[in-house]
TORTIMAR-310795 format. One record per residue: x, y, z of N, C-alpha, C in turn; residue in three letters; residue number from 1. Coordinates in steps of 0.05 Angstrom, whole numbers, plus 32768, in hexadecimal, padded with zeros to 4 digits. Each point is the difference from the previous one (the first is absolute). Example, Ala and Ser with C-alpha at 12.3 -4.5 7.8 and 13.67 -1.06 7.14 Angstrom:
2
[atom [8108, 7F8E, 809C], [7FEE, 8018, 8000], [8012, 8018, 8000], "ALA", 1] [atom [7FF9, 8015, 7FF2], [8010, 8018, 8001], [7FF1, 8016, 800E], "SER", 2] 
//
This chain:
234
[atom [7F08, 7F46, 7E1C], [8002, 8010, 7FE6], [8011, 7FF1, 7FED], "MET", 1] [atom [7FF2, 8001, 7FEA], [8011, 7FEF, 7FEB], [8017, 800E, 7FF3], "SER", 2] [atom [8014, 7FF5, 7FF1], [8014, 800C, 7FF7], [7FF8, 8017, 7FED], "ASP", 3] [atom [7FEA, 7FFB, 7FEF], [7FF7, 8014, 7FEF], [7FF6, 801B, 8010], "GLU", 4] [atom [7FF2, 7FFC, 8012], [7FFB, 8019, 8010], [8016, 800D, 800D], "ASP", 5] [atom [8015, 7FF3, 8007], [801A, 800A, 800C], [800D, 8013, 7FEB], "GLU", 6] [atom [8000, 7FF3, 7FEB], [800C, 8015, 7FE8], [7FF1, 8018, 7FF8], "ASP", 7] [atom [7FE4, 7FFD, 8007], [7FEF, 8017, 7FF9], [8000, 8017, 8015], "ASP", 8] [atom [8011, 7FF8, 8018], [7FFE, 8011, 8017], [8014, 8017, 7FFE], "LEU", 9] [atom [7FF5, 8017, 8001], [800F, 801A, 7FFA], [8001, 800D, 801B], "ILE", 10] [atom [8018, 8001, 8009], [7FFE, 8007, 8023], [7FF9, 8022, 8000], "LEU", 11] [atom [8006, 800C, 7FE9], [7FFA, 801D, 8001], [7FE3, 8006, 7FFE], "SER", 12] [atom [7FF1, 7FEB, 7FF8], [7FE1, 8004, 7FFA], [7FF2, 7FFA, 801B], "GLU", 13] [atom [8010, 7FF4, 8015], [7FF1, 7FFC, 8019], [7FFA, 8017, 8014], "LEU", 14] [atom [7FED, 8001, 800E], [8000, 8017, 8014], [8010, 7FFA, 8017], "ASP", 15] [atom [8008, 8012, 8010], [8013, 7FFC, 8016], [7FFA, 7FE6, 8010], "ASP", 16] [atom [7FEB, 7FFB, 8008], [7FF8, 7FEA, 8010], [8005, 7FE5, 7FF2], "GLU", 17] [atom [7FF9, 8000, 7FEA], [8002, 7FE7, 7FED], [801E, 7FFE, 7FFF], "GLU", 18] [atom [800E, 8014, 7FF7], [801E, 7FFF, 7FFB], [8011, 7FF5, 8018], "LEU", 19] [atom [7FF7, 800A, 8017], [800B, 7FF5, 801B], [7FFC, 7FE5, 8004], "VAL", 20] [atom [7FE8, 7FFA, 7FFD], [7FFD, 7FDD, 8004], [800C, 7FF0, 7FEB], "LEU", 21] [atom [8004, 800D, 7FE6], [800C, 7FF3, 7FEA], [801D, 7FF9, 8007], "GLN", 22] [atom [800A, 8018, 800D], [801E, 8001, 8007], [8004, 7FEA, 8015], "MET", 23] [atom [7FEF, 7FFD, 8013], [8000, 7FEA, 8015], [8004, 7FE7, 7FF0], "HIS", 24] [atom [7FEE, 7FFC, 7FEB], [8004, 7FE5, 7FF6], [8016, 7FFD, 7FEE], "ASP", 25] [atom [800D, 8016, 7FF3], [801A, 8000, 7FF1], [8014, 7FF8, 8014], "ASP", 26] [atom [8002, 8010, 8019], [8014, 7FF9, 800F], [7FFF, 7FE1, 800E], "LEU", 27] [atom [7FEA, 7FF6, 8001], [7FFB, 7FE6, 8006], [800C, 7FEC, 7FEA], "TYR", 28] [atom [7FFC, 800C, 7FE9], [800A, 7FEC, 7FEB], [801C, 8006, 7FF8], "ASP", 29] [atom [800E, 8012, 800C], [801A, 8009, 7FFB], [8006, 8010, 7FE4], "GLY", 30] [atom [7FEB, 800B, 7FF7], [8002, 800F, 7FEB], [800D, 801E, 8002], "LEU", 31] [atom [801D, 8002, 7FFD], [8010, 8018, 8007], [7FFA, 8016, 7FEE], "LYS", 32] [atom [7FF8, 7FFC, 7FE4], [8000, 8016, 7FEF], [7FE2, 800E, 8002], "GLU", 33] [atom [7FED, 7FEF, 8008], [7FE9, 8008, 8002], [7FFD, 8011, 801C], "GLU", 34] [atom [8010, 7FFA, 8012], [8000, 800E, 801B], [800E, 801C, 7FFA], "ILE", 35] [atom [8015, 7FFE, 7FF0], [800B, 801C, 7FFB], [7FEB, 8010, 7FF3], "GLU", 36] [atom [7FF4, 7FF5, 7FEB], [7FEE, 8013, 7FF1], [7FED, 8005, 8015], "GLU", 37] [atom [7FF1, 7FF3, 8010], [7FEC, 8008, 8011], [8007, 8017, 800E], "GLY", 38] [atom [801A, 7FFB, 8011], [800B, 8019, 800D], [8003, 801C, 7FF3], "VAL", 39] [atom [800A, 7FFB, 7FE3], [8000, 801A, 7FF3], [7FE9, 800D, 7FF6], "ASN", 40] [atom [7FEA, 7FEE, 8000], [7FE5, 800D, 7FFB], [7FF4, 8009, 8016], "ILE", 41] [atom [8007, 7FF4, 8017], [7FF4, 800D, 8018], [800E, 801D, 8005], "LEU", 42] [atom [801A, 8004, 7FFD], [800C, 8016, 8000], [7FF6, 8016, 7FF2], "LEU", 43] [atom [7FFB, 7FF6, 7FE5], [7FF6, 8012, 7FEE], [7FE6, 800B, 8006], "GLU", 44] [atom [7FF3, 7FEE, 8011], [7FE3, 800C, 8009], [8002, 800E, 8016], "ARG", 45] [atom [8015, 8007, 800A], [8006, 8010, 8015], [8000, 7FF5, 801E], "GLY", 46] [atom [8002, 7FE7, 8000], [8002, 7FEE, 801B], [801A, 8007, 800B], "TRP", 47] [atom [7FFE, 8004, 801B], [8019, 8006, 8010], [8013, 7FE4, 7FFF], "GLU", 48] [atom [8018, 7FFE, 7FFF], [8012, 7FEC, 8001], [7FFB, 7FEE, 8016], "PRO", 49] [atom [7FFA, 800D, 801B], [7FFF, 7FF1, 8016], [7FE2, 7FEC, 7FFE], "TYR", 50] [atom [7FEB, 800E, 7FF4], [7FE9, 7FF3, 7FFC], [8000, 7FE7, 7FEB], "ARG", 51] [atom [8011, 8001, 7FEF], [8006, 7FF0, 7FEA], [800B, 7FE7, 800F], "ILE", 52] [atom [8014, 8009, 8011], [8011, 7FEB, 8010], [7FF0, 7FEF, 8012], "LEU", 53] [atom [7FEF, 800C, 800D], [7FEE, 7FF3, 8014], [7FE8, 7FF3, 7FF5], "THR", 54] [atom [7FF0, 800F, 7FEF], [7FE8, 7FF3, 7FF8], [8004, 7FEF, 7FE8], "GLU", 55] [atom [8013, 8002, 7FEF], [8004, 7FEC, 7FE6], [8017, 7FEE, 8007], "ALA", 56] [atom [8014, 800B, 800C], [801A, 7FE8, 8004], [7FFC, 7FEF, 801A], "LEU", 57] [atom [7FFF, 8011, 8015], [8005, 7FF2, 801A], [7FE7, 7FEF, 8006], "VAL", 58] [atom [7FE7, 800C, 7FF8], [7FE6, 7FF0, 8005], [8002, 7FE7, 7FEE], "ALA", 59] [atom [800A, 8003, 7FE5], [8005, 7FE5, 7FF2], [8014, 7FEF, 800A], "GLY", 60] [atom [8014, 8007, 800A], [8012, 7FEF, 800D], [7FFA, 7FF3, 801A], "MET", 61] [atom [7FED, 800E, 800B], [7FF3, 7FF6, 8018], [7FEF, 7FE9, 7FFB], "THR", 62] [atom [7FF4, 7FFC, 7FEA], [7FF1, 7FEA, 7FF6], [8013, 7FEA, 7FFD], "ILE", 63] [atom [8014, 8005, 7FF0], [8015, 7FED, 7FF9], [800E, 7FF6, 8017], "VAL", 64] [atom [8006, 800D, 8015], [800C, 7FFC, 801A], [7FEF, 7FEC, 8010], "GLY", 65] [atom [7FE7, 8006, 8002], [7FE8, 7FEF, 800A], [8000, 7FE4, 7FF6], "ASN", 66] [atom [8000, 8000, 7FE3], [7FFD, 7FE9, 7FF2], [801B, 7FEB, 8005], "ASP", 67] [atom [8013, 8010, 8002], [801E, 7FF1, 8003], [7FFE, 7FF3, 801A], "PHE", 68] [atom [7FF6, 8011, 8012], [7FFE, 7FF7, 801D], [7FEC, 7FE6, 8001], "ARG", 69] [atom [7FEB, 8003, 7FF3], [7FF0, 7FE9, 7FFC], [8001, 7FE7, 7FF4], "ASP", 70] [atom [8017, 8003, 7FEE], [800B, 7FE8, 7FF0], [7FEE, 7FFD, 7FE8], "GLY", 71] [atom [7FF6, 8018, 7FF5], [7FF1, 8000, 7FE6], [8015, 800A, 7FEB], "ILE", 72] [atom [8015, 8010, 800A], [8015, 800A, 7FED], [8016, 7FF8, 800B], "LEU", 73] [atom [8016, 7FF6, 7FEE], [8019, 7FF7, 8006], [8019, 8013, 7FFB], "PHE", 74] [atom [8016, 7FFC, 8006], [8018, 800F, 8000], [8003, 8011, 7FE1], "VAL", 75] [atom [7FFE, 7FE8, 7FEC], [8004, 800E, 7FE6], [7FE9, 8017, 7FF8], "PRO", 76] [atom [7FE9, 7FFA, 8006], [7FEC, 8015, 7FFA], [8005, 8018, 8012], "GLU", 77] [atom [8009, 7FFF, 8017], [8003, 8019, 8011], [8015, 800C, 7FF4], "VAL", 78] [atom [8017, 7FF4, 7FF6], [8014, 8010, 7FF6], [7FFC, 800D, 7FE9], "LEU", 79] [atom [7FED, 7FF5, 7FEE], [7FF7, 800D, 7FE9], [7FEF, 801A, 8006], "LEU", 80] [atom [7FEB, 7FFA, 8013], [7FF4, 801B, 800D], [8012, 8012, 800B], "ALA", 81] [atom [8012, 7FFB, 800E], [8015, 8014, 800C], [800A, 800D, 7FEC], "ALA", 82] [atom [800C, 7FF6, 7FEA], [800D, 8008, 7FEA], [7FF0, 8014, 7FF2], "ASN", 83] [atom [7FE6, 7FFB, 7FFE], [7FEB, 8014, 7FF0], [8003, 8017, 8016], "ALA", 84] [atom [7FF9, 7FFD, 8019], [7FFF, 8013, 8012], [8018, 8012, 7FFE], "MET", 85] [atom [8019, 7FF2, 7FFD], [801C, 8013, 7FFD], [7FFA, 8014, 7FE7], "LYS", 86] [atom [7FF6, 7FF5, 7FEA], [7FFD, 800F, 7FEA], [7FF1, 801A, 8005], "GLY", 87] [atom [7FE8, 7FFF, 800F], [7FEF, 8017, 8009], [800F, 800F, 8013], "GLY", 88] [atom [800F, 7FF4, 8011], [800D, 8013, 8017], [8015, 800E, 7FF0], "MET", 89] [atom [800F, 7FF5, 7FEB], [8017, 8011, 7FF5], [7FF3, 8018, 7FF7], "ALA", 90] [atom [7FE8, 8004, 7FF5], [7FF4, 8017, 7FF8], [7FF8, 8010, 8014], "ILE", 91] [atom [7FF6, 7FF6, 8014], [7FF6, 8010, 801B], [8015, 800B, 8012], "LEU", 92] [atom [8017, 7FF0, 8004], [8014, 8006, 8012], [800E, 801D, 8001], "LYS", 93] [atom [8005, 8009, 7FE8], [800A, 801C, 8000], [7FEA, 8016, 8009], "PRO", 94] [atom [7FE7, 7FF8, 7FF5], [7FE8, 8014, 8007], [7FF9, 7FFF, 801C], "LEU", 95] [atom [8000, 7FE7, 800C], [8000, 8001, 801C], [800F, 800E, 8014], "LEU", 96] [atom [801B, 7FFC, 7FF6], [8014, 800E, 800D], [7FFD, 8020, 8001], "ALA", 97] [atom [7FF6, 8009, 7FE6], [7FFA, 801D, 7FFD], [7FEA, 8007, 8013], "GLU", 98] [atom [7FEB, 7FF3, 8002], [7FE8, 8008, 8010], [8001, 7FFC, 801A], "THR", 99] [atom [8017, 7FF2, 8007], [8006, 7FFB, 8021], [7FE7, 7FF0, 800A], "GLY", 100] [atom [7FF8, 7FE8, 7FEE], [7FED, 7FEC, 800B], [8006, 7FF4, 801E], "ALA", 101] [atom [7FEA, 7FFE, 8010], [8008, 7FED, 8017], [800A, 7FE5, 7FFA], "PRO", 102] [atom [8015, 7FF6, 800F], [800A, 7FEA, 7FFA], [7FFB, 7FEA, 8017], "ARG", 103] [atom [7FFA, 7FE7, 7FF8], [7FFE, 7FEE, 8014], [8015, 7FFB, 8011], "MET", 104] [atom [801A, 8006, 7FF6], [8015, 7FFA, 8011], [8018, 7FF5, 7FED], "GLY", 105] [atom [8017, 7FFF, 800B], [8017, 7FF6, 7FEE], [800D, 7FEB, 800C], "LYS", 106] [atom [8005, 7FEA, 7FF0], [800D, 7FE4, 800B], [801A, 7FFC, 7FEE], "MET", 107] [atom [8015, 7FF8, 8012], [8019, 7FF8, 7FF7], [7FFD, 7FDF, 8004], "VAL", 108] [atom [8008, 7FF2, 7FE6], [7FFA, 7FE5, 7FFD], [801B, 7FF1, 7FF6], "ILE", 109] [atom [8003, 7FE8, 8009], [8017, 7FF3, 7FF5], [8002, 7FE3, 800B], "GLY", 110] [atom [800C, 7FED, 7FEE], [8004, 7FE7, 800A], [801E, 8000, 8013], "THR", 111] [atom [7FFF, 7FF1, 8013], [8015, 8004, 8013], [801D, 7FF3, 7FF4], "VAL", 112] [atom [8013, 8009, 800D], [8019, 7FF8, 7FFB], [8005, 7FE2, 7FFE], "LYS", 113] [atom [800D, 7FF8, 7FEA], [8002, 7FE2, 7FFA], [7FE7, 7FF5, 7FF5], "GLY", 114] [atom [7FF0, 800B, 7FF9], [7FE5, 7FF4, 7FF3], [7FFC, 800E, 7FE6], "ASP", 115] [atom [7FFC, 7FF3, 7FED], [7FF9, 800C, 7FE4], [7FE4, 7FFB, 7FF4], "ILE", 116] [atom [7FF2, 7FFA, 8012], [7FE1, 7FF8, 7FF5], [7FF2, 8019, 8000], "HIS", 117] [atom [7FF3, 8008, 7FE8], [7FF1, 801A, 8000], [7FE4, 8000, 7FF6], "ASP", 118] [atom [7FF8, 7FE8, 7FF4], [7FE0, 8000, 7FF8], [7FEF, 800B, 8015], "ILE", 119] [atom [7FFF, 7FFA, 8017], [7FED, 8003, 8017], [8006, 8021, 8006], "GLY", 120] [atom [8019, 8005, 8002], [8006, 801F, 8009], [7FF4, 8010, 7FE8], "LYS", 121] [atom [8007, 7FFB, 7FE5], [7FF4, 800E, 7FEC], [7FE3, 8003, 7FFE], "ASN", 122] [atom [7FF4, 7FE9, 800B], [7FE2, 7FFF, 8003], [7FF6, 8016, 8013], "LEU", 123] [atom [800C, 7FFF, 8016], [7FF9, 8012, 8016], [8008, 801A, 7FF4], "VAL", 124] [atom [8016, 8005, 7FF5], [8003, 801A, 7FF9], [7FEA, 800E, 7FEC], "ALA", 125] [atom [7FFB, 7FED, 7FED], [7FEC, 800C, 7FED], [7FE7, 8006, 800D], "MET", 126] [atom [7FF5, 7FEC, 8011], [7FE6, 8003, 8010], [8000, 8017, 8010], "MET", 127] [atom [8016, 8006, 800B], [8000, 8017, 8013], [7FFE, 8019, 7FEF], "MET", 128] [atom [800E, 8000, 7FE9], [7FFF, 8019, 7FF0], [7FE4, 8005, 7FF5], "GLU", 129] [atom [7FF6, 7FE5, 7FFA], [7FE1, 8001, 7FF5], [7FEB, 800C, 8018], "GLY", 130] [atom [800B, 7FFE, 8015], [7FEF, 8009, 8017], [8004, 801C, 8007], "ALA", 131] [atom [8017, 800C, 7FF0], [8006, 8020, 8003], [8018, 8001, 8014], "GLY", 132] [atom [800F, 7FED, 8002], [8015, 8007, 8013], [8018, 8005, 7FEE], "PHE", 133] [atom [8011, 8010, 800C], [8019, 8003, 7FEE], [8018, 7FEA, 8008], "GLU", 134] [atom [800B, 7FF2, 7FEA], [8013, 7FEC, 8009], [801E, 8004, 7FF4], "ILE", 135] [atom [800F, 7FFC, 8015], [8020, 8000, 7FFD], [8008, 7FE3, 7FFF], "VAL", 136] [atom [8007, 7FF2, 7FE8], [8005, 7FE2, 8000], [801F, 8001, 7FFC], "ASP", 137] [atom [800B, 7FF6, 8016], [801C, 7FFC, 8001], [800A, 7FE6, 7FF1], "LEU", 138] [atom [7FED, 7FEE, 7FF8], [8009, 7FE8, 7FF0], [8005, 7FE8, 8010], "GLY", 139] [atom [8014, 7FEF, 7FFD], [8007, 7FEA, 800D], [8017, 8001, 8011], "ILE", 140] [atom [8007, 7FEE, 8010], [801C, 7FFF, 800F], [8006, 801A, 800E], "ASN", 141] [atom [7FEC, 800D, 800F], [8001, 8019, 800E], [800C, 7FFE, 8019], "THR", 142] [atom [8018, 8011, 8005], [800C, 7FFD, 8019], [7FF2, 8015, 8012], "PRO", 143] [atom [8003, 7FFE, 8019], [7FF5, 8013, 8018], [8003, 801D, 7FFB], "ALA", 144] [atom [8014, 8004, 7FFA], [800A, 801F, 7FFE], [7FF2, 800A, 7FE7], "GLU", 145] [atom [7FFB, 7FEE, 7FEA], [7FF6, 800F, 7FE6], [7FE2, 8003, 800C], "GLU", 146] [atom [7FF0, 7FEF, 800E], [7FE4, 8007, 8008], [8000, 8019, 800F], "TYR", 147] [atom [8014, 8002, 8014], [7FFC, 8016, 8010], [8006, 801D, 7FF6], "ILE", 148] [atom [8017, 7FFE, 7FEF], [8004, 8017, 7FF0], [7FE9, 800B, 7FEE], "GLU", 149] [atom [7FF3, 7FE9, 7FF4], [7FEA, 8008, 7FED], [7FE6, 800A, 8011], "ALA", 150] [atom [7FFA, 7FF2, 801C], [7FEC, 800D, 800C], [8004, 801D, 8008], "LEU", 151] [atom [8017, 8006, 8004], [8009, 801D, 800D], [7FFC, 8011, 7FE9], "GLU", 152] [atom [800E, 7FF9, 7FEA], [8002, 8012, 7FE8], [7FE3, 8004, 7FF3], "ARG", 153] [atom [7FED, 7FEF, 7FFF], [7FE8, 8000, 7FF3], [7FEB, 8009, 8017], "GLU", 154] [atom [8006, 8002, 8017], [7FEE, 8006, 8013], [7FE8, 7FF1, 8001], "GLU", 155] [atom [8006, 7FE6, 8000], [7FEC, 7FE9, 7FF9], [7FEF, 7FFE, 801B], "ALA", 156] [atom [7FE9, 7FF5, 7FFD], [7FF0, 7FF7, 8018], [8002, 7FE2, 8009], "ASP", 157] [atom [8005, 7FF0, 7FEC], [8000, 7FE1, 7FFF], [8017, 7FF7, 7FF7], "LEU", 158] [atom [8006, 7FE8, 800D], [8018, 7FF1, 7FF1], [7FF3, 7FE3, 7FFF], "LEU", 159] [atom [8006, 7FF4, 7FE6], [7FF9, 7FE7, 7FF8], [8012, 7FEF, 7FF9], "GLY", 160] [atom [8006, 7FE8, 8011], [8016, 7FEE, 7FFB], [7FF2, 7FE2, 7FF6], "MET", 161] [atom [800F, 7FF7, 7FEE], [7FF7, 7FE7, 7FF6], [8017, 7FEB, 7FFF], "SER", 162] [atom [7FF8, 7FE7, 8009], [8014, 7FEA, 7FFC], [7FF4, 7FE6, 7FF9], "ALA", 163] [atom [800B, 7FF2, 7FEF], [7FF4, 7FE4, 7FF8], [800F, 7FEB, 800A], "LEU", 164] [atom [8017, 8002, 800A], [8013, 7FEC, 800A], [7FFF, 8000, 8021], "LEU", 165] [atom [7FFF, 7FE9, 800B], [8001, 7FFF, 801E], [801B, 8008, 8009], "THR", 166] [atom [8014, 7FFE, 7FEF], [801A, 800A, 8007], [8005, 801D, 7FFF], "THR", 167] [atom [7FEE, 8010, 7FF3], [8000, 801D, 8001], [7FEC, 800B, 8012], "THR", 168] [atom [7FF1, 7FF4, 800A], [7FEA, 800B, 8012], [800B, 800B, 8016], "MET", 169] [atom [8018, 7FF7, 800D], [8009, 800E, 8019], [800D, 801C, 7FF7], "PRO", 170] [atom [8006, 8004, 7FE8], [8007, 801D, 7FFB], [7FED, 8016, 8005], "TYR", 171] [atom [7FE8, 7FF7, 7FFC], [7FEC, 8016, 8008], [8003, 800B, 801B], "MET", 172] [atom [8008, 7FF0, 8016], [8003, 8009, 8016], [801B, 800F, 8005], "LYS", 173] [atom [8014, 7FFB, 7FF0], [801A, 8012, 7FFE], [7FF6, 801C, 7FF7], "VAL", 174] [atom [7FEE, 7FFF, 7FF0], [7FF5, 801D, 7FF7], [7FF2, 800F, 8013], "VAL", 175] [atom [7FEC, 7FF3, 800F], [7FF2, 800C, 8012], [800F, 8005, 801D], "ILE", 176] [atom [8018, 7FF2, 8006], [800F, 8004, 8018], [8012, 8017, 7FF6], "ASP", 177] [atom [8009, 8003, 7FEA], [800F, 8018, 7FF7], [7FEF, 8018, 8004], "THR", 178] [atom [7FE6, 8000, 7FFA], [7FEF, 8015, 8001], [7FFC, 8009, 801C], "LEU", 179] [atom [8001, 7FEB, 8013], [7FFC, 8005, 801D], [801D, 800B, 8009], "LYS", 180] [atom [8013, 7FF6, 7FFA], [801B, 800C, 800A], [8002, 801C, 7FF9], "GLU", 181] [atom [7FF5, 8009, 7FE8], [8004, 801D, 7FF5], [7FE8, 800D, 800D], "GLN", 182] [atom [7FEE, 7FF5, 8013], [7FEA, 8011, 8009], [7FF0, 8009, 7FEA], "GLY", 183] [atom [7FFC, 7FF1, 7FEA], [7FEA, 8008, 7FEA], [7FE8, 7FEB, 7FFC], "LYS", 184] [atom [8002, 7FEB, 8012], [7FE9, 7FEA, 7FFC], [7FE8, 800D, 8001], "ARG", 185] [atom [7FF7, 8014, 8010], [7FE9, 8004, 8004], [7FF5, 8017, 7FE7], "ASN", 186] [atom [8012, 8007, 7FF3], [7FFF, 8011, 7FE8], [7FED, 7FF6, 7FE9], "ASP", 187] [atom [8002, 7FE8, 7FFC], [7FF5, 7FEF, 7FED], [7FF1, 7FE6, 8009], "TYR", 188] [atom [7FEB, 7FFC, 7FEB], [7FF1, 7FE8, 8000], [800E, 7FEB, 7FF0], "ILE", 189] [atom [8006, 7FEA, 8011], [800E, 7FE8, 7FF0], [7FEE, 7FE9, 7FFC], "VAL", 190] [atom [7FFC, 7FFB, 7FE6], [7FF1, 7FE9, 7FF5], [8015, 7FEC, 7FF2], "LEU", 191] [atom [7FF7, 7FE6, 800B], [8012, 7FE9, 7FF1], [7FF0, 7FEB, 7FF1], "VAL", 192] [atom [800A, 7FF3, 7FF0], [7FEE, 7FEC, 7FF1], [8013, 7FEE, 7FF3], "GLY", 193] [atom [7FF9, 7FED, 7FF5], [800C, 7FE7, 7FF2], [7FF8, 7FE7, 8007], "GLY", 194] [atom [8001, 7FEA, 7FEF], [7FF8, 7FE6, 800A], [8003, 7FF1, 8016], "ALA", 195] [atom [801E, 8003, 800B], [8003, 7FF3, 8016], [7FFA, 800E, 8019], "PRO", 196] [atom [7FF7, 8017, 7FFF], [7FF9, 8011, 8017], [7FE5, 7FFC, 800D], "LEU", 197] [atom [7FFD, 8009, 801A], [7FE3, 7FFD, 800B], [7FFC, 8014, 8012], "ASN", 198] [atom [7FEC, 8005, 800F], [7FFB, 8016, 8014], [8016, 7FFD, 8018], "GLU", 199] [atom [7FFD, 7FEB, 8006], [8012, 7FF9, 8017], [801C, 8008, 7FFE], "GLU", 200] [atom [800C, 7FFB, 7FEA], [801B, 8008, 7FF9], [8005, 801F, 7FFB], "PHE", 201] [atom [7FE8, 800E, 7FF5], [8001, 801B, 7FFF], [8001, 800E, 801C], "ALA", 202] [atom [7FEC, 7FF4, 8013], [8004, 800B, 8017], [8018, 7FFB, 8011], "GLY", 203] [atom [800C, 7FE8, 7FFE], [801D, 7FFA, 8009], [8016, 8015, 7FF7], "ALA", 204] [atom [7FFD, 8009, 7FE7], [8017, 8011, 7FF8], [7FF8, 801E, 8003], "ILE", 205] [atom [7FE7, 8007, 800A], [7FF9, 8019, 8008], [7FF4, 8011, 7FE9], "GLY", 206] [atom [7FF6, 7FF1, 7FE7], [7FF5, 8010, 7FED], [7FE2, 8006, 800A], "ALA", 207] [atom [7FF7, 8013, 7FEF], [7FE2, 8009, 800B], [7FEA, 7FEA, 7FF6], "ASP", 208] [atom [8003, 7FF7, 7FE9], [7FF1, 7FF0, 7FF6], [800D, 7FEB, 7FED], "SER", 209] [atom [7FF1, 7FE5, 7FFC], [8009, 7FED, 7FE9], [7FE9, 8000, 7FEC], "TYR", 210] [atom [8006, 8006, 7FE6], [7FED, 8004, 7FEE], [8002, 7FE3, 7FEC], "CYS", 211] [atom [7FE8, 7FF1, 8005], [8000, 7FE8, 7FF1], [8006, 7FFF, 7FDF], "ARG", 212] [atom [7FF3, 8014, 7FF5], [8002, 8008, 7FE1], [7FFF, 801D, 7FFC], "ASP", 213] [atom [7FFB, 8006, 7FE6], [8002, 801C, 7FF7], [7FE7, 800E, 800A], "ALA", 214] [atom [7FE9, 7FF2, 7FFD], [7FE6, 800D, 8008], [8000, 8005, 801D], "ALA", 215] [atom [800A, 7FF1, 8012], [8003, 8006, 801C], [8012, 8015, 8007], "VAL", 216] [atom [8015, 8000, 7FEE], [8013, 8017, 800A], [7FF3, 801C, 7FF6], "ALA", 217] [atom [7FF3, 8000, 7FEB], [7FF1, 8019, 7FF9], [7FEE, 8006, 801A], "VAL", 218] [atom [7FEF, 7FF1, 8005], [7FE9, 8004, 801A], [800F, 8007, 8018], "GLU", 219] [atom [8019, 7FF4, 8004], [8009, 8003, 801B], [8011, 801E, 7FFF], "THR", 220] [atom [800E, 8005, 7FEC], [8009, 8019, 7FFB], [7FF0, 8018, 8002], "ALA", 221] [atom [7FE5, 7FFD, 7FF3], [7FEC, 8013, 8003], [7FFC, 8004, 801C], "LYS", 222] [atom [7FF7, 7FE9, 800F], [7FF8, 8003, 801E], [8015, 8011, 8012], "GLU", 223] [atom [8019, 7FF9, 7FF9], [8013, 800C, 8011], [8001, 8020, 7FFB], "TYR", 224] [atom [8000, 8006, 7FE5], [7FFF, 801B, 7FF2], [7FEC, 8011, 8010], "MET", 225] [atom [7FE7, 7FF3, 7FFD], [7FE9, 800A, 800E], [7FFF, 8007, 801D], "LEU", 226] [atom [800E, 7FF0, 800F], [8003, 8005, 801B], [8019, 8018, 8004], "ARG", 227] [atom [8014, 8000, 7FEE], [8014, 8013, 8003], [7FF2, 801B, 7FF9], "LYS", 228] [atom [7FEF, 8000, 7FEC], [7FF4, 801E, 7FFE], [7FEA, 8004, 8014], "HIS", 229] [atom [7FF6, 7FEE, 8009], [7FEB, 8007, 8017], [8010, 800E, 8018], "ASN", 230] [atom [8019, 7FEC, 8007], [800F, 800E, 8018], [800A, 801A, 7FF6], "ARG", 231] [atom [8006, 8004, 7FE8], [800E, 801A, 7FFB], [7FED, 801A, 8002], "ALA", 232] [atom [7FE5, 7FF9, 7FFA], [7FEC, 8015, 8001], [7FF1, 7FFF, 801A], "SER", 233] [atom [8003, 7FED, 8012], [7FF5, 8004, 801A], [800D, 8014, 8010], "ALA", 234] 
//
């Protein structure tokens, strides 16, 4: 599509199906204002907030996530797409709360105590939100008690911990051991990630899974939540 065609494109003139596909493209390109406009148009047309979330936003972010996983997109583009998604989510969030929409799950996430790296964590948080999860981000340098307090307060399903330094990796075990001591370990799914980690380390410290990158984190979280829902309804 040439630049001239782009200028001529009026979102409100597209039918629903074309508009949703255009929103997938706009998300991919990180166009926040267009996403916000698209969300508002669909709301005006009587779309349920949850339908907009799943069909326009989550479906669009799934394409972004897949291309990120496959090395077609890189971190800066994904952050732009996630930022555009956030614009749409800001409009839908209060409406979703009113309608009692089903939620994928709630995750408490933070970089562990002693570590101040947050690009990877932020990316995971954004991609998880893009997949329909509710995120409680505790930021960087997070002590065990802060994780545990947030898990309980928020009635979360998942705990996500990130570390980029080999010196802060062992702190993940401190958090998991504290959960065990308090008899709460089985209440939460614990996912860990960060450059120096691997599956072996995750297993050794008692985490449920190691997530190589944000796309893997989303897929892993979805799988665990699906199993949890299936068990609950069995």
